[in-house]
C-alpha positions in Angstrom: -49.3 4.0 -35.0 -52.5 6.0 -36.0 -55.4 3.1 -37.2 -55.2 2.9 -41.1 -58.0 2.0 -43.4 -58.4 -1.5 -44.9 -57.5 0.0 -48.2 -54.3 1.9 -46.8 -53.3 -1.2 -44.6 -53.7 -3.5 -47.4 -51.4 -1.1 -50.0 -48.8 -0.5 -46.9 -48.0 -4.3 -46.6 -48.2 -4.7 -50.7 -45.4 -1.9 -50.6 -43.6 -4.6 -48.3 -43.6 -1.9 -45.4 -45.6 -2.6 -41.9 -49.1 -1.3 -41.6 -50.3 -0.7 -38.3 -51.2 -4.6 -38.4 -50.9 -7.5 -40.3 -54.5 -7.0 -43.0 -57.1 -9.9 -42.3 -58.8 -11.2 -45.5 -61.4 -13.5 -43.6 -62.7 -14.9 -47.0 -66.4 -15.5 -45.9 -68.8 -16.3 -49.0 -71.4 -18.0 -47.2 -72.1 -16.9 -43.8 -73.9 -13.9 -45.0 -76.6 -16.0 -45.8 -76.9 -17.0 -42.1 -76.4 -13.4 -40.9 -79.5 -12.3 -43.3 -81.7 -15.7 -42.4 -81.5 -16.7 -45.8 -80.8 -20.1 -48.2 -78.1 -19.9 -49.9 -80.0 -20.4 -53.1 -81.9 -17.0 -52.3 -78.6 -15.3 -51.0 -76.8 -15.8 -54.0 -79.8 -15.3 -56.4 -80.1 -11.6 -55.4 -76.9 -9.2 -55.8 -78.3 -6.9 -52.8 -78.0 -9.6 -50.5 -74.2 -10.8 -51.3 -73.6 -6.9 -51.0 -75.4 -6.7 -47.5 -73.8 -10.0 -46.3 -70.3 -8.9 -46.7 -70.7 -5.7 -45.5 -72.0 -7.3 -42.6 -69.1 -9.7 -42.2 -66.5 -7.1 -42.5 -68.1 -5.0 -39.8 -68.6 -8.4 -37.5 -65.0 -9.8 -37.9 -63.0 -6.5 -38.7 -62.3 -7.8 -41.7 -60.1 -5.7 -44.5 -61.7 -6.7 -47.6 -65.1 -7.4 -49.2 -64.8 -10.6 -51.3 -67.1 -10.6 -54.8 -67.0 -14.3 -55.1 -70.2 -16.0 -55.3 -69.3 -19.5 -56.4 -66.6 -20.9 -58.2 -69.3 -22.5 -60.9 -70.6 -19.4 -61.5 -68.5 -18.8 -64.4 -69.2 -22.1 -66.1 -73.0 -21.1 -65.7 -72.3 -18.1 -67.6 -71.0 -20.1 -70.4 -74.2 -22.5 -70.0 -73.2 -25.3 -68.1 -75.0 -26.9 -65.6 -74.7 -26.0 -61.9 -75.5 -28.1 -58.9 -76.6 -25.9 -55.8 -76.6 -27.1 -52.1 -77.9 -26.0 -48.9 -74.8 -26.1 -47.0 -72.1 -25.3 -49.3 -70.9 -23.7 -52.5 -72.4 -24.8 -55.8 -70.7 -27.1 -58.0 -70.3 -27.7 -61.6 -72.5 -30.3 -63.0 -72.1 -32.1 -66.4 -68.9 -31.3 -68.2 -70.5 -28.8 -71.2 -67.5 -30.2 -73.3 -68.2 -33.8 -74.1 -66.0 -34.0 -77.3 -62.3 -32.6 -78.4 -63.9 -31.3 -81.3 -66.2 -29.2 -79.3 -63.4 -26.6 -78.3 -63.2 -25.7 -81.8 -66.5 -23.9 -81.8 -66.9 -23.1 -78.4 -67.9 -19.3 -77.8 -67.3 -17.1 -74.8 -69.9 -15.2 -73.0 -70.5 -11.7 -73.5 -69.7 -10.3 -70.3 -72.3 -6.9 -70.6 -75.1 -9.3 -71.5 -74.8 -12.4 -69.0 -77.5 -12.3 -66.5 -75.4 -14.3 -63.9 -72.4 -12.2 -64.5 -74.2 -9.3 -64.2 -75.4 -10.2 -60.7 -72.1 -10.2 -59.5 -71.2 -6.7 -61.1 -74.2 -5.5 -59.4 -73.0 -6.4 -56.2 -69.7 -5.4 -56.5 -71.5 -1.4 -57.3 -73.4 -1.7 -54.4 -70.2 -2.7 -52.3 -68.4 -0.1 -53.6 -71.3 2.9 -53.3 -71.9 1.6 -49.6 -68.2 1.4 -48.8 -66.5 4.3 -50.7 -62.5 4.0 -51.0 -61.8 2.6 -47.5 -62.4 -0.7 -48.1 -60.6 -3.1 -51.0 -63.3 -5.3 -53.1 -61.9 -8.0 -54.4 -63.0 -9.5 -57.9 -62.5 -12.8 -58.8 -61.7 -14.6 -62.2 -60.9 -18.5 -62.6 -57.9 -18.4 -64.6 -57.6 -20.1 -68.3 -55.7 -23.2 -67.1 -58.1 -24.0 -64.6 -61.3 -23.2 -66.2 -61.3 -26.4 -68.3 -61.7 -28.8 -65.0 -65.5 -27.5 -65.1 -65.8 -27.2 -69.0 -64.7 -30.5 -69.5 -64.3 -32.4 -66.5 -61.0 -33.0 -64.3 -60.0 -36.6 -65.6 -61.2 -35.6 -69.2 -59.0 -32.3 -69.2 -56.2 -34.0 -67.6 -56.3 -36.8 -70.6 -56.5 -34.3 -73.6 -53.8 -32.5 -72.0 -51.5 -35.1 -73.2 -54.1 -36.4 -76.3 -55.1 -33.4 -77.6 -52.8 -30.6 -76.5 -53.4 -28.5 -79.9 -57.1 -28.2 -78.7 -56.4 -27.8 -75.3 -54.1 -24.7 -76.1 -56.8 -23.2 -78.4 -59.6 -23.6 -75.3 -57.0 -21.7 -73.4 -56.8 -19.0 -75.4 -60.7 -18.7 -75.6 -60.7 -18.6 -71.7 -58.2 -16.3 -71.6 -60.3 -13.6 -73.9 -62.9 -14.1 -71.5 -61.0 -13.8 -68.4 -59.6 -10.7 -69.4 -63.1 -9.2 -70.1 -64.7 -10.6 -66.6 -61.9 -9.1 -64.7 -62.1 -5.8 -66.2 -65.7 -5.5 -66.1 -65.3 -6.2 -62.2 -62.7 -3.6 -62.2 -65.1 -1.2 -63.9 -67.8 -2.1 -61.6 -65.6 -1.1 -58.7 -63.4 -3.8 -57.5 -60.2 -2.9 -56.4 -58.2 -6.0 -56.9 -58.4 -9.4 -59.0 -58.0 -12.4 -57.4 -56.8 -14.9 -60.1 -57.7 -18.8 -59.2 -55.6 -21.1 -60.9 -55.2 -24.0 -58.6 -54.3 -26.5 -61.7 -50.9 -24.5 -61.9 -50.2 -26.0 -58.5 -47.7 -28.8 -58.2 -50.1 -31.0 -56.5 -51.9 -31.4 -59.7 -49.6 -30.9 -62.5 -45.6 -30.7 -63.0 -43.9 -27.4 -63.5 -43.2 -28.3 -66.9 -46.7 -28.6 -67.9 -47.4 -25.6 -66.0 -44.6 -23.7 -68.2 -46.1 -25.6 -71.4 -49.9 -24.5 -71.0 -50.0 -21.9 -68.0 -46.9 -19.5 -67.8 -46.6 -17.3 -70.9 -51.0 -17.3 -71.0 -51.2 -16.2 -67.5 -48.2 -13.5 -68.1 -50.6 -12.2 -70.9 -53.7 -12.1 -69.1 -52.3 -10.4 -66.2 -50.8 -7.9 -68.1 -54.1 -6.8 -69.5 -56.2 -7.0 -66.5 -56.1 -3.3 -65.6 -55.7 -3.6 -61.9 -53.7 -5.6 -59.0 -53.8 -9.4 -59.3 -53.1 -12.1 -56.5 -52.5 -15.6 -57.8 -54.4 -18.1 -55.8 -53.8 -22.2 -56.0 -56.6 -23.0 -53.9 -54.7 -24.8 -51.1 -52.6 -26.3 -53.6 -48.6 -26.6 -53.4 -46.7 -23.9 -55.1 -43.4 -23.7 -53.6 -41.5 -24.4 -57.0 -43.6 -22.0 -58.9 -43.0 -18.7 -56.7 -40.5 -17.0 -59.0 -42.8 -18.0 -62.0 -45.6 -16.5 -60.3 -43.7 -13.5 -59.9 -42.6 -13.1 -63.6 -46.4 -13.1 -64.6 -47.1 -9.9 -62.8 -49.2 -11.3 -59.7 -48.4 -8.9 -56.8 -49.5 -11.6 -54.3 -49.6 -15.3 -53.9 -52.0 -17.5 -51.9 -50.0 -20.3 -50.2 -50.9 -23.5 -48.7 -50.8 -25.3 -45.1 -48.9 -27.6 -46.9 -45.6 -26.0 -47.1 -43.4 -24.0 -45.0 -44.7 -20.4 -44.6 -41.6 -18.9 -43.2 -39.6 -20.1 -46.1 -41.8 -19.2 -48.7 -41.8 -15.7 -47.1 -38.0 -15.8 -47.2 -38.0 -16.5 -50.5 -40.2 -13.9 -52.0 -39.6 -11.2 -49.3 -39.4 -7.5 -51.0 -41.0 -9.1 -54.4 -44.3 -10.7 -53.8 -46.6 -10.5 -51.0 -48.1 -13.9 -49.4 -51.8 -14.6 -48.2 -52.6 -17.5 -46.1 -52.5 -19.9 -44.8 -54.8 -20.8 -42.0 -56.4 -24.4 -42.7 -60.0 -24.0 -43.4 -60.8 -27.5 -43.2 -59.2 -28.1 -39.7 -60.9 -24.8 -38.9 -64.2 -26.2 -38.5 -63.4 -28.1 -35.7 -60.7 -25.4 -34.1 -61.3 -24.4 -30.3 -60.9 -20.4 -29.5 -57.6 -21.3 -28.3 -56.6 -23.6 -31.8 -57.7 -20.7 -33.9 -55.8 -18.3 -31.8 -52.3 -20.7 -32.1 -53.0 -20.8 -35.7 -53.3 -17.0 -36.1 -49.9 -16.6 -33.9 -47.8 -19.3 -35.7 -48.7 -17.5 -39.0 -48.0 -14.0 -38.3 -44.8 -15.3 -36.4 -43.9 -17.1 -39.6 -44.8 -14.3 -42.2 -46.0 -10.9 -40.5 -42.5 -9.3 -40.1 -41.8 -6.6 -42.6 -45.2 -6.3 -44.3 -45.7 -8.3 -47.6 -48.3 -10.4 -45.7 -52.0 -10.8 -45.6 -53.6 -13.2 -43.3 -56.3 -15.5 -44.8 -57.4 -19.2 -45.0 -55.5 -21.1 -47.5 -58.2 -22.2 -50.0 -59.9 -18.8 -50.6 -63.3 -19.9 -49.2 -64.1 -20.7 -45.7 -66.6 -23.8 -45.3 -70.0 -22.8 -44.3 -69.5 -25.1 -41.2 -67.0 -23.0 -39.4 -68.9 -21.6 -36.7 -68.7 -17.8 -36.1 -67.2 -18.2 -32.3 -64.4 -19.3 -34.5 -64.4 -16.5 -37.1 -64.5 -14.1 -34.2 -61.5 -16.1 -32.4 -59.7 -15.4 -35.4 -60.6 -11.8 -35.7 -59.9 -11.1 -31.9 -56.2 -12.9 -32.7 -55.2 -10.9 -35.3 -56.3 -7.5 -33.0 -54.1 -8.8 -30.4 -51.2 -10.4 -31.7 -51.1 -8.8 -35.4 -50.6 -4.9 -34.1 -47.1 -3.9 -35.5 -44.2 -4.0 -34.4 -44.8 -7.5 -33.6 -42.1 -7.5 -30.8 -43.8 -10.3 -29.4 -42.2 -13.0 -32.1 -38.6 -12.1 -31.4 -39.5 -12.3 -27.6 -40.9 -16.1 -28.3 -38.2 -17.5 -30.2 
């Protein structure tokens, strides 16, 4: 088969057909800083550094996407929240910006067009698009309205108020929803190809399916319908097997799945309807030998690669800074070796 561009490869697999090989989304957000010899603080302070880092990572590892995620706490930073920077990992949200339930009544979302921190991401996307033309997908990122309150309220307070003040929580979620739509569409206008919709609180690891249906399902369906491009739902290594049909109903074209669930069973459940991303273990990846990296790639390909509808990625959506380059290269090389369609070796080894 003639080699495809990354965009052609991804579009083919999202159409539940087999491209030339399984697409690889190596979701490295921080390794570009090391490549450029910069601290993480300096790297994320400048759009041109992030764009350059992503382009270099894509070339180095034959990656099939450019990833516009700086760090998840960037969104709450745009709302005026505290962010704690790190020298060896992603920035984290600091003290919750909402302390009393009544504060949710008067909260106002940031205006995307005038936010300096959001503008930095949009500038990075524009630069990535200008330098990659149309051959490489650019993945923008939004935190789902149901998951953003973890950083706005604090995790414990959010879960408590979900029971004690559901009326105010739902009001906050609606404010977040309007922001999510505006933020997603701004990234698409800047040149992003698709949106990764991070919704870890939706995972059955965190809340029950009944809570998801009550607080999130209809809201996310409305938000995704108003996002003017393809959307993939990501639960950031949480479990979501019972939610696959629900996620499909929201309009998401793909779902990122956890290493804690049966990838082959999940592929069987949604084959032809929803594509899957996953499910390499980013935590264990820090300690993998090259042989273990290859074995993990082969296991994922064997479980879900046949018939298209699968993109190989880590299961969290952000590969830790501590994962060595040798491991990343081993993953890439294993995809080049074992991910070429047709995957005849799968039936041969079974």
